[in-house]
C-alpha positions in Angstrom: -6.0 -10.1 19.8 -3.5 -7.9 21.6 0.2 -8.4 20.8 2.1 -10.0 23.7 5.3 -11.1 22.1 6.7 -11.9 18.6 6.5 -15.6 19.3 2.9 -15.4 20.3 1.9 -14.8 16.6 3.0 -11.1 16.8 -0.7 -10.4 17.2 -2.1 -6.9 16.9 -5.3 -5.7 15.2 -8.2 -3.3 13.3 -11.6 -2.5 11.0 -12.6 0.4 8.3 -13.8 1.9 4.1 -12.7 2.8 0.3 -12.5 6.4 -1.0 -13.5 5.3 -4.5 -16.4 2.9 -4.1 -18.8 1.5 -1.8 -20.8 0.3 1.2 -20.2 0.5 4.8 -23.5 0.2 6.6 -24.1 1.7 10.0 -24.0 -1.7 11.5 -22.4 -3.4 14.5 -22.0 -6.7 12.7 -18.7 -7.8 11.2 -18.7 -7.5 7.4 -18.3 -10.7 5.5 -16.4 -9.0 2.7 -14.1 -6.0 2.8 -12.7 -4.2 -0.3 -9.4 -2.5 0.8 -7.7 0.3 -1.0 -4.2 1.4 0.0 -2.8 4.8 -1.1 1.0 5.3 -0.6 1.5 9.0 -0.2 4.5 10.9 -1.6 6.9 12.5 0.9 5.6 15.9 2.0 2.1 15.3 0.6 0.5 13.7 3.6 -1.4 15.5 6.4 -3.7 18.4 5.5 -2.6 18.3 1.8 -3.9 14.8 1.4 -6.9 15.5 3.6 -8.0 18.3 1.3 -7.7 16.1 -1.7 -9.7 13.3 -0.1 -12.4 15.8 0.9 -13.4 15.8 -2.8 -14.5 12.2 -2.5 -16.3 12.9 0.8 -18.1 16.0 -0.6 -19.2 14.1 -3.8 -20.7 11.2 -1.8 -22.4 13.7 0.6 -23.9 15.7 -2.3 -25.2 12.5 -3.9 -26.7 11.5 -0.5 -25.0 8.2 -1.1 -25.9 5.3 1.3 -22.3 4.2 0.8 -20.0 5.0 3.8 -16.4 4.4 4.5 -13.8 5.1 7.1 -10.2 6.1 6.4 -7.1 5.6 8.5 -3.5 6.8 8.1 -0.3 5.2 9.1 1.5 5.8 12.4 4.1 3.2 11.5 5.8 2.0 8.4 5.7 3.7 5.0 3.4 6.8 4.7 0.0 5.5 3.5 -3.7 5.6 4.1 -6.2 2.7 4.1 -9.8 2.8 3.0 -12.0 -0.3 3.9 -15.4 -0.8 2.3 -17.4 -3.5 4.1 -20.1 -5.6 2.4 -22.5 -8.3 3.5 -21.6 -10.3 0.4 -19.9 -10.2 -3.0 -23.4 -9.7 -4.5 -23.9 -6.6 -2.4 -20.6 -5.2 -3.6 -21.6 -5.7 -7.3 -25.0 -4.0 -6.7 -23.3 -1.1 -5.0 -20.8 -0.7 -7.9 -23.6 -0.8 -10.4 -25.5 1.9 -8.5 -22.5 4.2 -8.5 -21.9 3.7 -12.2 -25.6 4.6 -12.9 -25.2 7.9 -11.1 -23.3 9.8 -13.9 -22.8 13.0 -11.8 -21.3 11.1 -8.9 -19.2 9.0 -11.2 -17.8 12.1 -12.9 -17.0 13.8 -9.6 -15.2 10.7 -8.3 -13.2 10.4 -11.5 -12.1 14.0 -11.1 -11.2 13.5 -7.5 -9.1 10.4 -8.4 -7.2 12.3 -11.0 -6.3 15.1 -8.6 -5.5 12.7 -5.8 -3.2 10.8 -8.0 -0.7 13.7 -8.1 -0.1 13.1 -4.3 0.5 9.4 -4.5 3.4 7.1 -5.2 1.1 4.1 -5.9 -2.3 2.6 -5.1 -3.3 -1.0 -4.7 -6.4 -2.9 -3.7 -7.3 -6.2 -2.0 -10.4 -8.2 -1.1 -10.7 -9.7 2.4 -13.2 -12.4 3.6 -14.1 -12.8 7.2 -13.1 -15.9 9.2 -15.4 -16.2 12.2 -13.8 -19.2 13.6 -10.4 -17.4 14.0 -12.0 -14.2 15.4 -12.6 -13.4 19.0 -15.2 -11.0 20.5 -15.1 -9.1 17.2 -17.0 -5.9 17.8 -17.6 -4.9 14.2 -17.3 -1.3 13.1 -17.0 1.0 16.1 -17.6 4.8 15.7 -15.8 5.3 19.0 -12.6 3.8 17.6 -9.6 6.2 17.2 -6.8 3.8 16.4 -6.4 0.6 14.4 -3.9 -2.2 14.8 -3.3 -4.5 11.8 -1.2 -7.7 11.7 -0.5 -9.4 8.4 0.3 -13.1 8.6 1.9 -15.2 5.9 1.1 -18.9 6.5 3.4 -21.6 5.1 1.9 -23.7 2.3 0.0 -26.7 3.7 -0.3 -25.2 7.2 -3.8 -23.6 7.0 -5.2 -26.0 9.6 -2.2 -25.5 11.8 -2.8 -21.7 11.7 -6.4 -22.3 12.7 -5.2 -24.4 15.6 -2.9 -21.7 16.7 -5.8 -19.2 16.7 -7.9 -21.6 18.8 -5.1 -22.1 21.3 -4.7 -18.3 21.7 -8.5 -17.8 22.0 -8.6 -20.5 24.7 -5.8 -18.7 26.6 -7.6 -15.3 26.3 -10.8 -16.8 27.6 -9.0 -18.5 30.5 -7.1 -15.3 31.4 -10.1 -13.1 31.1 -8.4 -10.5 28.9 -9.9 -7.5 27.1 -8.7 -8.9 23.7 -10.9 -8.6 20.7 -10.2 -9.1 17.0 -11.6 -10.0 13.6 -9.6 -12.3 11.3 -9.8 -12.0 7.5 -8.3 -14.1 4.7 -6.8 -12.2 1.8 -8.9 -13.7 -1.0 -7.8 -11.4 -3.9 -4.9 -9.0 -4.4 -2.0 -10.7 -2.7 -0.1 -13.9 -2.1 -1.9 -17.1 -1.0 -1.9 -17.9 2.7 -2.2 -14.3 3.8 -4.4 -13.3 6.8 -5.1 -9.9 8.3 -5.9 -9.6 12.0 -7.9 -6.4 12.6 -8.8 -4.7 15.9 -9.9 -1.2 16.9 -8.8 0.9 19.9 -10.7 3.7 21.5 -7.4 5.1 22.8 -3.7 4.2 23.0 -4.4 3.3 26.7 -6.1 0.1 25.3 -2.8 -0.7 23.6 -1.0 -0.4 26.9 -3.5 -2.7 28.5 -3.0 -5.3 25.7 0.7 -5.5 26.3 0.2 -5.6 30.1 -2.2 -8.6 29.7 0.5 -10.6 27.9 1.7 -12.1 31.2 -1.8 -13.3 31.9 -2.0 -15.1 28.6 1.3 -16.7 29.0 0.3 -17.9 32.5 -3.0 -19.2 31.1 -1.1 -21.3 28.5 1.3 -22.7 31.1 4.8 -23.9 30.4 3.9 -26.9 28.3 1.2 -25.0 26.4 3.7 -22.3 25.6 6.2 -24.8 24.3 3.6 -26.4 22.1 2.4 -23.1 20.9 5.9 -21.8 20.0 6.7 -25.0 18.1 3.5 -24.9 16.1 4.0 -21.1 15.5 7.6 -21.7 14.1 6.4 -24.4 11.8 3.3 -22.6 10.6 3.9 -18.8 10.3 6.4 -17.7 7.7 6.2 -14.0 8.8 4.0 -11.6 10.8 4.0 -7.8 10.5 2.1 -5.4 12.8 1.3 -1.8 12.0 -0.6 1.0 13.8 -3.0 3.5 12.2 -5.0 6.5 13.3 -8.6 6.9 12.2 -8.9 10.0 9.9 -12.3 11.7 10.1 -11.4 14.2 7.4 -11.0 11.4 4.8 -14.0 9.4 6.0 -17.6 9.5 4.8 -19.6 8.0 7.7 -23.3 7.8 8.5 -25.2 10.4 10.5 -25.5 7.9 13.3 -21.7 7.7 13.6 -21.4 11.5 13.5 -23.9 11.8 16.4 -21.7 9.7 18.6 -19.0 12.4 18.5 -19.6 15.4 16.2 -16.4 17.1 17.2 -14.4 14.2 16.0 -16.3 13.1 12.9 -17.1 16.6 11.7 -13.9 18.6 12.6 -13.6 22.2 11.7 -12.0 22.7 8.3 
């Protein structure tokens, strides 16, 4: 869902993997569960310094021929940090993947060593678990190997207003359909690792030109809602959403461990010269 104004939910978007565990399949379907790791990088330790450290995770996974894949992204806004999303088809799939890694003693040891070394570059690390909400998503494309940028908006919904938030999403979806925009997003509920009533809106961009297009389409969406519809939307938004925070990230191929199928789509990007 492209951001068109702060009052229109402040919507911006994304999708991605974890450098420490587990399983992104080479699939076009939207994952039902995402394990998200955030690494907050110390000043002066980002860029190639962090890339080199993260390559230890990538090399360990590659040497083990692990079926687990993940995609990394690093911040272009806000505090210096990198995100690693690990998609799963279910919580059971996550458990089975974790058990498989634990049984591989060589891989586990190398990952432990990589984590110890990487820790010297970080201020802090935290983790969260997201669950997909299909009803509040729109034209969600699933993981896209062609993506180069990710937009993420975090919503905090007021207590007792979950249904109102779903109604806001439906209103916005209807306006996008009527306006014929290029909008697309996947909505996830923060199930573990944060405060209640938190949602993350995720969408990928092949280029920043798509971001330009999203802003330009804002007028179409407002026109599709109409004056009365906008008024109703704004009133419900004010009563429902406590805060909304949008951030922009760039996909980092040097910190990502992706499938051969992804690499074949653009070898120069996914396998950059070291």
